[in-house]
Structure formats: C-alpha cells, structure tokens
MARMARZA-530554 format. One record per residue (C-alpha): z, x negated, y; residue in three letters. Coordinates in steps of 0.5 Angstrom, whole numbers, plus 500, padded with zeros to 3 digits. Last residue first. Layout:
MARMARZA-530554
ZXYala;...
This chain:
MARMARZA-530554
748443416val;741441417gly;738446411glu;738442406tyr;735446399pro;740448396arg;742446388his;744439391ile;750442394asp;753437399val;758433396thr;756426394trp;750425399pro;755427404asn;752429411tyr;755429417pro;751424421tyr;744427421leu;747435423trp;752436428asn;753429430asn;746427430arg;745434435ser;750433439ala;748426441ala;741428442ile;741431448asn;735434449arg;735436456asp;739431458lys;735425455phe;728428459ala;733429466gln;734422465lys;727419464met;724424469gln;723418474ser;720413469ala;714418468asp;710415462ala;716417457ile;717412451his;724412449tyr;723420449leu;716419445glu;718415440gly;724420439met;719426437glu;717421432thr;723420429ser;725427430glu;719430425thr;721423420val;728425420val;726433419arg;722432414ala;727427410ala;732433410arg;726438407pro;724434402ala;731432399arg;734439396his;727441393ser;725434391glu;732432387tyr;733440384ile;725439382gly;727432378leu;733436375arg;728441373glu;723437370gly;729433366leu;731439362pro;738442365val;744439364asp;745436371leu;747428371ala;740426374leu;741431379ala;746427382arg;742420381ser;737423384leu;742425390ile;745418391ala;738414391ala;735419396asp;741418401glu;740411400ile;732411402ala;735416408met;739410410ala;734405410ala;729409415gly;735412419gln;736408425ala;733414429met;727411432tyr;725406427pro;719411426leu;718414418thr;715413411ala;717419407his;715418400val;714411399ala;718409404asp;724412400gly;724415394leu;719417388leu;719421382ala;716421375val;717424369arg;715432371gln;712430378thr;716429383cys;716428391trp;711434393thr;714437400met;710432404val;711429411pro;705426415gln;705419414arg;708413418asn;706406420asn;708401425leu;705394426ala;708388425trp;710383430arg;714377429phe;716372434cys;719366430gln;714360434asp;717361441lys;724361439asp;727366442ala;732364449ala;727367454glu;726373450ile;733374449pro;734373457ala;729378459arg;733384456val;738383459met;735381466pro;732387466his;725388465trp;719386470gly;715382465glu;717386458tyr;710386454asp;707379458ala;713375455asn;712378448leu;705376448glu;706369451ser;710369445trp;704369440pro;704373434lys;708371427arg;706376422ala;711376416thr;713383416trp;706386416ser;702391417glu;695387420glu;693390427glu;691396431trp;692397438pro;698397442arg;704401444glu;710397445val;716397440cys;721391441gly;726390436val;732385438phe;738382433asn;743378437leu;746374432val;754371432arg;757378432gly;759378425gly;752378422arg;749382427met;748384434tyr;745390437tyr;738390442met;733395443val;727395446ala;722400449his;715401451asn;710406453lys;714407459pro;720404459gly;726406456cys;732400454trp;736402447ile;742398447thr;746398441ser;754397443ala;758391443met;756389450pro;749386451pro;749379453arg;747377460leu;753375463glu;755371457pro;749367458ala;745367452ile;743361447arg;750362444glu;747369441ile;743366436pro;737370437ile;733374432ala;726377434leu;723382432arg;717385435trp;714392434ala;708395434val;705402436gln;699406436gly;701410430thr;697407424phe;696412419val;699410412pro;693410407pro;691417402ser;692416395asp;695422393asp;702425392val;705424385val;700418381his;698415388arg;705415390arg;707411384val;702405388val;707405394ser;703402400lys;709405404ile;715402400gly;715401392asp;721405390ala;717409385gly;722411380ile;719412373leu;722417368leu;723417360asp;720410360ala;714406358thr;711399360val;705396361glu;702389360ser;695387364gly;698382369asp;697386374ala;701392372phe;701398368arg;706404369val;707409363leu;712415363ala;714419357gln;714425352glu;710430356lys;705425358asn;705420363glu;700415368his;701410373val;697405375ala;697397379gln;704395379ala;706388381arg;710385376lys;712378378gly;720380377leu;724383372val;731385375leu;736389371ala;737383366asn;744381369pro;746389368asp;752392372leu;753385376ser;746385377gln;745391380val;752390385val;750383387gln;743385388met;746391393leu;750386397gly;744381397his;740387400his;745388405leu;746381408asp;738380408val;737387412arg;742384417his;748389418ile;749394423gln;755399421tyr;758405423tyr;764407420pro;766413415his;770420415gly;764423420his;768426426arg;774419426lys;769415423glu;764416429his;770417434glu;773409432asp;767406434gly;760410435leu;760414442val;752417444ile;750415451leu;744417455his;740414461leu;745409464leu;741405469asp;739399467gly;735398473ser;728396470asp;728399463tyr;732404463arg;738405458leu;740409452phe;746406450gln;748408443phe;755406442ser;761402440glu;758398435pro;761396428arg;758389426val;756387419ala;758381415his;765381412arg;766388413asp;760391410leu;760386404thr;767388403glu;765396403lys;760395398leu;763398392gly;757402390leu;762408392gln;762404399tyr;754404400leu;754412398val;759413403lys;755408409val;749413408ala;751418411asn;756415416ala;751411419ser;748404417met;743401422gln;739396419val;738388422ala;730385422ala;726383416gly;726379410val;728380404glu;728376397ser;727377390val;723371387glu;716372384gly;714379387ala;712384385gln;718387383glu;720392376tyr;727395376val;729396369arg;734401368val;738403362thr;742409364his;750409364gly;752412371gln;753406374gln;747404372leu;744410376leu;747409382cys;746401382ala;738402381ala;738407386ala;741402391ala;736397389leu;730401389gly;732403397gly;734397398ile;728394396gly;726391389ala;720396388gly;718400381val;724403377leu;723404370ala;728409367ile;731410359asp;735415360met;
C-alpha cells in the first residue's frame, strides 16, 4: 500500500518502521523543519519491548537504557514504603522481555535510524497538516504550505492536538486535568551518594502532588518528573518556569526528593500542563486511522503512554497484512485496540488519584487495597502485540 503518516514522534516512527518492514511505501510528514525530540525519559515495559526488539532496537536499549529493579512507592515526607512492584529479572522472567527506562531522545533516535535504514526517503519535513479528506479510492491530506498528498491510507500519529483526529472523531479540544508536570534532568554526580535514589523507579506520593525519579542514559542522569495540582497553563514541553515555584511545590519533602531539586540548573526547570480526553471507541474511517496520543492521550501515572503507541503500531501493521478489504482491516485494528487503550486511560486517571491521596495517613492502606502490582502483572505487561488474537476485542487477559 501507499501510506501517508502524519507525525514523526515515537508512535509515528514505530508505525512507519513496522509498515516498512512489511513492504509498504510509507511517507512520514512532520511539521517541524528538523526531526528532534524533547521531554523526559520514557519507560518501556515488556509489552512494548517485544515490538522494539522486533524492530532491531535491542542494542539501542541495552546501550542507552537502564533496567530498574522495582517500582517503589514512598511516602513524600518520611520515605516509608507504601507499595512495591518488582521489575528487573523478575519482570523479564515473567513477561519474556526486560523493563527499560530510556531518555525519549535516545529512543526516538533509534527509531529514526530504523526507518531511514528501511527507506532513506521516508521522512518529509516542514509539512504541517491542515485538513483531511477521503473518498472510496484514496485519502488526502492538505498542508499549511498549500500542498496536498493522496494515499491509499492515511495514519494520524500527530499527538494530542491532532488535526487528523478532527476528521475521524471530532474537533473537541483536549481537557486540562488540573495538574501540571515539572521535568528535570540532573547529572548524577551533582547529588551526594547518600541522597541518590536506588536503581529503581521511586514514586513519592503526597497530598495533591507526587514526584517520580529514575535513571536514564546508563545511570549517568537522573530523571525527575513532578506532578502537581495547579491552575491551567500552556501545554508545552519546552516552557521554562521559575525554580522558586518548583522549590515551593516540594518544600518539606524527603531529602532524597529535595536533592535533585537543589542540584537542578535553575534556568532548566520545564513545566507543562497535563491534558487528556475521555476514551473513544472510534479510531478509523474507511481510509484514515489514528494511533497514539491522537486517539488515547493519557496521564503518565502508569508509564504507558509511549508503550501504547508502540503497541498500536504493531497491531495496525498486523491488521493491514490481512487479506480482507481495507475497511475491515481497520475495523479489526480499532475493535481490538480501543478497549485496551481505554482501560489504560481510565486506570491512569485513577492512579493519579491514588498517588495524590489527600489523607496521608491512609496512603499505605489505599495501596494495599488496590494491589496494583498484581493488576499490572496480570493484564498489562503480559500482552504480546505479535501473538495476541487481533480478531477479538481486547478483554484484559
């Protein structure tokens, strides 16, 4: 097939790589004048790593990523352990592949290398999508520069502000959740050894606030993301905010949380609004399909945003390989993926409420009642995009 794909983020590049491996002609249209990625690190659990390995990215992950020993949920002030999810060797043994934490830039670069090795001309820069149309024979995307492209299939991987989504679903804007996220990257040598977190993903839970810390780039850099309940502000990954506001948000927190804040570059404190949407079951028309944040933007509380986009890519490529009319192939992709993505969106929102529990004295009991370790190991991580029965809607097993 001749496929046009809008958006060269992690989901878009993963989809392009999967489809190019199948022999399709793919052109990825990216609004930026140069391909780059910003933002924090991302977490890749076994369900997504199965796809990345198939794309040839094992070496990239092993070279640049960190394999954490566990998720440790800790009380914000005392550091008391609230809950534990074992990762490391146990995650790989149970689910067949490791759990990685990798800088978004490193993963994006690895995917870009795969796409360009399959087709050096796959990426087209400086193309901001403006409108989408389709008929029985083809899909068309019109760009801001006045140019147009037609294809057998159009894929919208253009993020939470997706233009392609308007054609498939509606033009309603994303909804501000009442939370914002701080993002810091701190060279580990700036932090005293006794204040460095363990080789784990530590989640510090407090009233209306939480902080996540984990290592990336081979353990040389500490990633810090702090999610705070605040009034609305711009949704931008590159918006810098005063260090004094970050400092105030975490006043009185544990010394291990305070250490990276105090070691951060005062002019490199980024903060963006957290937006999402209610899950939808419509992902496709007859010649247009959505994937990633364009159709299931979610909060970061299950560390599955990028992973879900990568799963989408693999399932879409499998559906398109079926010997049925295109509309049926897209229907199979939609009916299988939409329920799983909806569950992740819903549970991520619920996790935010758990991490921000107002009554700190009830934190430990709340985690015990929820038992999120069993939940994720039973339905989230075992999923294999290459072997799951895509002819059936995902049912959580």
